N, C-alpha and C positions, 0 to 999 in steps of 0.2 A: 808866089803871092806871099807878101809879108804880113806881119801881124797887124799892121794898121789897116791894111785892106780888109783883112778878115773882120776886124772890129767894125769898120764902117759897113761892111756887108751885113753883118749880123745886126748891127744897130739899125740900119735902114730897114731891114726886113721886120724886125720887132716893132719898129715904130709904125711901119705900114700895117702890120697886123694888129697892134694894140690900139691904134688910134683911128678914128673915123676921118673921112675926108673933110668934114667940117672943122675938125680940131687941128688938122695940119694944113699947112699951106705950101704952095710951091715955092714961096719966097723964103722959106725957113732956111737958115744957114746950116751947113753941114756940122758946124760945131755944136749946134743945139742937139742934133741927133746923137752926136758922140757923148755929150754930157748926159743925155737921157739914158743911153745904154749903160753908161758907167754907174749912174745912180741906181738904175734898176738892178744891175748886177750886184751892187753892194747891199741893197735893201732886200733882195730876194733871198729867202732862206733855203731855197731848193738848189740842188745841183743836178744837172742833167747829164746823162751819159748818151751814148750813141743811140740807144733805143728810145730816147725821148721820155723815159719814165723817171719819176723823182727817186732819188736815193737818199738814204739817211734813216734815222730812228723815227718810228711812227709816234713815239711818245712826244717828240718835239712838235709834231704836226698838231696833235690834239691836246697838247699840254696836260698829259696824264701822269700821275705819280705811280711809282712802282708798287707802293704799299697797297693802293687801291686795286691794282691789277691782281695782286696776290691774294688779297682778302676776299674778293668776290667769289672765287671758286670754293674757298673754305666755308663761306656761309652756305653755299649751295650744298656742299657735302654734309654739313651739320643738319641742314633742314631735311635732306633726303635720307632719313633714317629707315632702317628695315621695317617693313609693315608688321612683321611678326614679333616685334619687340614689345614686351609687357609694359603697360603704362598704367599709372594709378588714375582711376576715374574720379579725380577730385575736380572741383569747379575751377581751381586755379590752373591745373594742368590742361583741362579741356580748353580754357580760354587761351593759354599760351599756344596750344597746338593749332587752334583755329586761326590765331594771329599769324603764326608762321606760314600757314597755308595761304593766307591772304597776301602776305609779302611775296611768296613765290608766284602767286597768280597775278602780281602787279595790281593789287587792290581791286580785284573784280568785285562788282556790287554783290551785296550779301544775298539778294534774292536770286542771283544767277549762280551762286556757288552751291555745289552739292553739300548736303548735310554731312557732318563728320561721322565717320564710322566709329562707334564705341566698342572697344574690346574689353571683355570682362575677364578678370583674373581668376584662374581656377584655384580652388582651395586645395591645400596640401592633403595628402592621404591621411595624415595623422589626425587632422581635425575631423574628418568624416568618421574615423574609427572611434574618436571620443564620443561623437554623438550617438553611435550605436552601442558602445560599451558603457552604458549608464551604471552608476554605483548601485549596489544592492540596497533596497530600501530599509532593511533592518540590520542593526549592528549586532555584534556578538553579545554585548551586554543585554540588549533587548531580547534576544533569543533565550538567554539563560533565565531572565525574569519570567518570560512566558512559560518556559518548561517548569520552573518551580511553581508557578501558579497552577498549572495543570496538575502537578503532583499533589498539591494541597487540596485541590478540588476532588481528586480521586480518593484521597485518604478520608476526607470528610464524608463522602458518599458511602465508603465502605464502613466507616465507624458508625454511621447513622443507621445502616440497614442490616449489617451482618448479625446473625444470631449469637455469635461469640461475644458480643458486647451487651448481652442481656443477662441479668442476675439470675443464676440458677442455684448457686451454692454460696454458703457463708461459713468461714472458719473463724471461730471465736475462741480466744485463749486468754487466761489470766483472771477471769472473773470468779469471785467467790460469793460475795454478797448479792450482786446483781445477776439475774438469770439471762440466758441468751436472748429471750424475747424482749426483755427490758432494754438490753443493749441495742438490738436491732431497731427497736422503736426510737431510741435516742439518736441512732444514726439516720433513721428515716428511710431505710431500705425496704423495698417490697419485692416480692417475687416477680420476675420478668421485667423489672425496671431497668433502665439503661445504666450501664456501669459508669458512664462519664457524667451522669447527672449530679453527682456529689463532688466531682473533682473541682477544687477551687483553692484559693490562697494566693501565695506569691508565685513568681515564675518558677522557682525550684520545685514547689509543690505540684505545679501543672506538669513539669517535665517528668517528675517521678510518679505522676498519676496518683497523688495523695489527695485526701479530702481535708485540705488544710483548714479552711474556715469551719467546716463541720466539726473537726477535732476541737478547735478553740471554743466553739459554741457548747459542745458537750461538757468540756471541763469547767466552764463557767456555770452551767445550769445544774450539773450533778456533782456535788462535792465528794461523793464516794469515789469518783473517777479522778485519780491523781494524774494519770497520763493515758492517752489512747492514740493508736496509730492505725489508720485505715488505708489499705493499698489495694490496687486491682491486680488480679492474677488471671491471665487469660488461659483457657476460655471460661467466661461466665462465672468467675469466682471472686469473692471479696474476702480479704484477710483482715481480721480485726484483732489487735493486741491491746490488752487492757492491763493497767496497773492500778489496783484499788487501794483506797485508804481503809485501814482496819479500825473499827470502833473499839475503843479500849475502856471507856468509862462514860458516866453521865455526871452532870453537875446540876445543882438546883439553881434556877433562875427565878426572877420575880414572877414569871408567867408559867413556869413548869420546869421542864428538864431539857438539857442540851447534851446531845451525844458528841463526844470529842474523840479525836485520834491522838496518837502519841505526841504530835506537834501542837495540840490544842486547837485544831481546826474543827469548827462546828459542822457536824455531819447531819444531825437531825435536831428538830425542835419538837418536844412533846408537852402535853398539858399534864396537870396533876392527876387527871383521871387515868393516865397510863402508868401509874406508879408500880403496879404489879408486873408490868412487862419491861421495866427498865432496870438495869443493873450491869455492873456495880456502879453505885452512886458515890461520888466524893462529896462529903458533907463538911461543913465548917468553913466554906470559902465565901469571900465577899465578891460576888460577880457584878461587874459594872455593866457589861454589855455582851450579848451573844448574838451574832449575825451569821446566817447560814452561808457556809463556804468561806468564812473568814476566821482568823484566830480570836479566841475568847479573851476578853479583857477582865483580869482578876486583880484585886488589890494585894492579897497575900500570895504572891506567886511562889514563894518558897514552900509553903505548905502544899500547894498544888504539885510541885515537882516531887516532893517526898511521897505523895500519894501515887504518883505515876511510877515511881521506883518500886513501890510495894506491889503494884499490879503487874509490873514487868517481871518481878521475881515469881509471882504466882503463875504467869504464863510459861515462864521458863521451866518451872517444876512440872507443869502439865505436859509440856513437850518432851521432857526427859523421862517421864514415867513410862514403864513398859508393862506394868501389870494393872488390870482393872480398866473399867470404862468410865470411872468417875472423873469429872472435870471440875477442879476446885475453882477455876476462874468463872465458869458458867454458874456456879452455885454461890459466888460471893455477892452479897447483897449491898454491902455498904463499907466504905473506907472513910474513917473520920480522923482528922488531925486536930488534936487539942492544943491550946496555947501552952500548956505545960510541956509539950513535946511528946506525949504518949500517942500511940497510934492504936486505934481500935478497928478490928475487922469483924464483920457480921457475915457468917458463912453457914450455909445449910449443909448438914452432914448427909452421908449417903442414905440414912434412914429418914431424912426429912426434918430432923430436929435443928433448931436454931442455936448456933454456938457463937459466942463472942470471944475473940482472941485479943489479948492485950500485948502490945509490943512497945519497946522503949528505945530501940537503936536500929539503925540501918546498916551497921557494920557487918552483921552476920545474917542479913535478910534473906539471902539466897539459900543458905543452909537451913534457916528456920522454916522457909516455905517448903523445902524438900522434905524435912522431917514431918511437918504438918500433913502433907499429902500422904506420907507413909502411914501416919496415925489414922487418917480417915479410911484408908484401905485395909487396915488391920481389923481384927475381930474385936479388939478391946473396946475402942470408943464407939464402934459401930453398934455395940450392944446397948449403949446408952439411949434410952427412949424418951428422955426429957431434955428440955432446953437447959443450957448451962453456960459457964464462962471458963475459959482456959487462960491462965496467967503464964505467959512465956517470958516474963521479965527476969525471972531467976534461972539459975542453972537447972533446977528441977521444976519442970512445968507442973502446975497444979490445976486440976479440974474441979469445978464446983457446980453442982446442980442448982437451978433456980427453984 
């Protein structure tokens, strides 16, 4: 059987199989069937083998692209992530996750889809440790301040109630004119009073436990006290050190008499009624003002200085004397400086007689006062029982009775 016969045979069969009796007629020529088979063989994209099954690429049948075939499994793999993977529970991630599930479920209605399972992320161990290891509420500085405050409170309690801080003893030194009781009254201390009651003044006085303000007050109120130091000595003791001013003379004032020290500070003010108790008195001075605790104001200060020098020489002679109990300074009644330059002393002798001594120079005043004291202590002038005058302006002193 040749090829033509085969073509006709297959063409006739295919025509009879693919066409209905209505479509084909018995009168159709053989050429039409041949043409149909050829056309169908050309237009048919399939090739048949002996098994009758189509052969060829399935992509040609369904008109699919290779890229789509490869991408679809990748999307499935990306969507099918492990369930135990940690996810951030934010609104965007939850929405994306639900959307991917909807895609995998081919857009299943929302009311039929199961609710997404939320997985919570476990906190690291370090965060939990931080929550339990909270910082200590007090810093080192706060602890130190609290400790210092406690120490101060304890010290205050001990100082307030211990018997060692109560006055039991008082040591007073340096006073000559003022008595111990007068000084204690000035300080204001009483038996069993608290030692700290008088501590005052600046910071250094408080640290040294000194009575700073009390000291200043005493020096202002009592001109005899040139300086005073009051300190605490535990247990129960107060030490008082005094430096007094020494009264060296009196001067006449319009109201009476003013007692002065060597620097001219007014120590006392007396009326004329106390004339018998004052001495020595410097006369012949023009006093402008005399205020207690302040220097006296004098017009003729040169004469005042000369009188002070004479009184100083009398004191020096008394201190240098080793024989007798007679004090020439205590028995000097008056020192008068005249405008002519002469100096007159009025002194009571050991026998009580009034002797006036005339001087004209201060060059040998120390030697003159030492000789005069020797004369009073000797038997010669002591036998004079009348008042008189002793002229010491010449080399040979002359005594004349009144």
